[in-house]
N, C-alpha and C positions, 0 to 999 in steps of 0.2 A: 504493499499500500504506500502511495506517495505521500509527500509532505502536505500538511494542511496549512497553507500560507496564511489563511485568515486566522487560524488558531495561534499560529506563531506570533502574529502581530496583535492578537487579542481584539480583533474587530469583527463586525458582522459582514455578511456577504454583500450588503448594500452600502458598505462604507464608501464615503467620498474620498477624493484624492487628498483633501485637506485633513481628513481623519486618518488616512493612511500615513501621511507625513508626520502628523502629531504622534501617532503610535510609534513610528520608526524612531523619531528623535528621542523619545523617552527611553525606549528599549536599548537603542544603540549606545546612549550615554551610560546606561546601567551595565551593559555587558561588554563594553569595549575592553579588549585585553589589557590595555594600559591601566585600567582601573581595577583589574582583578589579578594582580600579580601572584596571589596565593592559589589561584585556581585557573591558570592561564589556558590549559587545554580545554576545559569545559566552556570557559568564556569565549574562546576562539571559535568553537563550533557554534555556540549560540549566536555570536556576532555574525558569523557567515550566514546562518539560517535567516536571521532578521533582515540582513541586507538582500539576500536572494528573494525573500518573500516580498519585500517592499519594491524591489526592481520589477518583479513580475506583475504585481497587482497595480502598480502606479502607471503602467503602460496599458492603454485600452485594448490593443491587439493581443498582447501577451495574456492579459486577464481574460479575454474572451476565449482564447484557446484553453487556458487553464480551467475555466469554469466548465468547459465541455468535456475535456479529456484528462484533467489532472496534471500532476507533475510529469509523469512519464510521457504523456502526449505533448506537453509543452517542450520538453527537452529532446524530442526526436522520434516519437512513435505514435502520433495521432493518426486516425484513419484518413484515407485519401479524400480529396475534395477540399472544400472550405475556401481556398483561394484568398487568404487574408494578406494584406500588404505588409511589407516588412517594417520593422521598427526597432529602434534601440532604446536606451534608457531615456526617460522623459527629459526634454530639454536638450536632446542631442548628446547626452553624456553617458550612454550605456556601454556595455561590454561589446562582444562580438555582435555586429548587426546581422540579423537573419532575415530571410525572405521566404515567402510561401509560393508554391505554384500548384495550380489545380491539375489533377491528372484524370478527371472523368471517372465514370463508374468502374473502369477496369483497374484503376490503381493510380498511384501518384506518390509524391514525396515532398518534404520541405526540410529546410535546415532547422536544427533544434536550438533552443534557448541555452546560451552559454553564460552563466552568471558572471557579472563583472567583479573585479577585485573589490572586496568590501571596504577597504580603506579609501578607494577612489569615490565610492558612493558616499561614504561618510564625509569626505572632504567637500564634495559638491553640496551636500545638504547643510553643512555648517559653515561653508565658505572659508575653511581653514582647519584648525585643530580643535582640541577640546577646550582651549583657553577661552574662546568666545562664549562657552557655556559654563565657565567656572571650573573646568576640569584640569587634569594634569598635562594634557597635551599629547597628541598622537604622533607628532613629528618632532622637530628639533626643540629642545627645551633649554631655557636659560636660567642661570642662577648667578646672582651677584656674589662673587667669590669673597669679597671683602666683608660683606654684610650677612652672609649665610642665606638661608632660605627666605629670609625676610626681604630679599632684594627683588629681582625681576620676576621670579615665579616661572612655572613651566608654561609652554604653549606649543601648539602645532604649527608646522610650516605649510603643510599641504593644503590644497583647496582652490576655490575659485569656480566660476561658472563658465559655461560655453564649451565648445569643442564637440567633436563628433566621433562616433565609433570608438576605436581603440586609441585615438590620438590623445593620450593622457597629457602630453606636454601642453596641448592647447587649453586644457582645463586648469593647469597649475600655473600660478603666477610666477613670473620670472624673478620676482623679488618678494621678500616678506618684510613688512615694516612693523617695528615694535617701539614703544616709547622708552626713552632713557630719562628717568626722573632725576633732576639735579636740584640741589638747594641753591638759594641765591648766593650763599657763601662760596659754593663750589664754582658757580658761574663767574663770581668776582675774582677769586684767587686762582682758578684752574685746579684741576685734579686728575687723577688717573683712576679709571673704573675697570675692573676685571670681571668678565662675564664668562661663565662656563657654558659651553654649547654642547648639547647632545644632539647630533644630527643622524638622520637615517639614510642609508645607501642601499639601493636595490641592485643585486647582481644580475647577470644575464640569465641565470637560472630562476630568478624571481625571489630569491632569499633577501630578506631585509636585515641589515646589520647596523647596529647603533655604534657611534664612536664619539669620543669627547675631545673638546679642544677649548682652551681659554683664549678669548678675544680681549684685547686691551684697547680701551678708548681713552685717548689723551684729551681731556676737555680743556680747551684753551680759555684763558681769561677773556671775558666779554662775549662769549657765545650767547646767542639768543634762543628763545623757544622757537622751534621749527628748524633749527640747524640739523642737517642730515649727515650721518656718518655711515659710509657704505663699506661692507666687507664682501668682496667679489667671491662668488662660488663657495661660500661657507655654509650654505643651507642644505636642505634635503636634496638628494639626487636619486630620484625614483626611476632612472633609466633614460631620462631625456635632457640631461644637463643639470648641473647643480644650481640652486637658487642663490641669489645675492641676499645678504642680510643687511637691512638698512635700519639704523637706530635714529629716532627723531627726538631731539632734546625737548623735554617738558620741564617747565619751571615750577618748583614747589612753592606754595605761598609762604611768605615770611611773616613772622609775628610783628615786626616793626617797620621794615622797609618795603616799598613797592616800586617795582621797576617801570619806567616809562621811556622805552627806547634805550638811549645811553644814559639817561638821567635816573637818579634815585629820589624817591619821595619819602618823607618821614614827617610825622606829626609830633610837635612838642607842646605839652600842656603847661600853661603858666597860671599862677594865682593872679588875682586882681592886683595885689600889691606888686608882683613882679612885672606885670604888664604896664603898670603906671610908673613904677620907680626904678625899674631896671632888674637885670638878672644875669647870672652866669651859671650855665648848666653843662655837665659833662655829657658827651654823646659817643657811644662806642660804634665804630664803623664796621663794615663787613670784613675789612682787612684785619680786625682785631685791635687796631689802634684806637685811642680815645682822643677826642678834640673837645674844646669848650665852645659852646654857643652862648653869646652874650649880647647885651644891649643896655646902654646906660644913657643914651642921648635923646631918645624919643619914646613916646607912648606907643605901645604895640596894640593894634586893633585886632579884635577877634577875626580869624581867617586870613590875617596878613601873612605874606610869604616872603622869604628871602632866599637868594641863590648863592651857593658857594661853588664857584667854578673849580673843575678838576677834582671834585670829591665824589663824583658819580661812578658809574660802571666803567670798566676799561673798554676801550674801543678796539675790538679785535683786529680790524683792518688797519689800525694806526697804533701800533705798540707804543706805550708810554703816554698815550693820551687818554683822558677820562671825560665823561660827561659831567653834569652839574648835580649837586645835592640841593634839592628843593625842600625847604623847611616850611611847614604850615603851622602857625601858632594858634592853639586853642586856648581861650581865656576862661578860667573857671571862676565864676562869680559866686560869692557867698550866698547861702540860702536865706539867711536872716541877718539883721543888724539891730543892735541895741539903740536906744534913743541917744545915748552919749556918742556912739559911733557915727550916727547920722549927723549930729551937730558938728562933730569934728570935720566930717567930709564936706559939709556945707561951708564951714569956715575956710577950709583949705581951697575949695574951688572958687570961693568968692574973692580971693585975693588977686 
């Protein structure tokens, strides 16, 4: 007796394509071999069955043949006649494309359904690896060597949409892009980040072998969010050329400073006394050095700003040069005043 594809996916025989896709996604994440390291053999079989069932039922021609003749008929033994058009994996991403030819009452034949590689179906449905769904990743994984597992986390490299027949390279992106989170201090001073890559390589025989390598990113002072760092041919190689790995700098929020191009912005809070009579306050910069911000010549208005040239972010294209430090003054007014305090203020302002 052949496989019951509907039972494998846990859906009814009237299930829509959207219901099939939802069932596949849930089961594929649950049974992906990378998530079942303690039971790889059983998970691998389950994962293949789930992929095969989804591929067959999500294509209307395959599903029609299966509903009439079952798994055996779909894969190469249905009765003659029928004459259904050929079809691959929905969206042009299936395995071996097959076609049907009617042979009349006396006989006939058709090419059988040959299930696609389950990893390719998984990559199509998720547009990459397990990372997009919060998993460990079915392809290359990254870990911040300096910060341990709290760094980059794992993710898969395979995926993408489009392509036809067995042309897997058309479905796989030529590059994979991942964020490289940097603190504002790291972007100010520059730093070195080491990331361990676990990539997959498929041999001519179809075997997939993982390998590890540490990539080093030298973050230059002044780099901005969106800066890209490319590592050529360091990603997965599933038989159609290795992918490039591209890291894109992301800036982590800072508790005190905010970047605005090459400038840095910071708020300084003053008491009313300091705003009226003058102040001198220490301010620690991103470089670790401290400077004094002061004023004794004028009254500071709430929201007033001052610019300190060459105290902002380094300008990466012009070594040695910096933007400005823009300081915004917030004045904290007292919530209450005594009668004597009010009288003294009136006397002082009346002079």
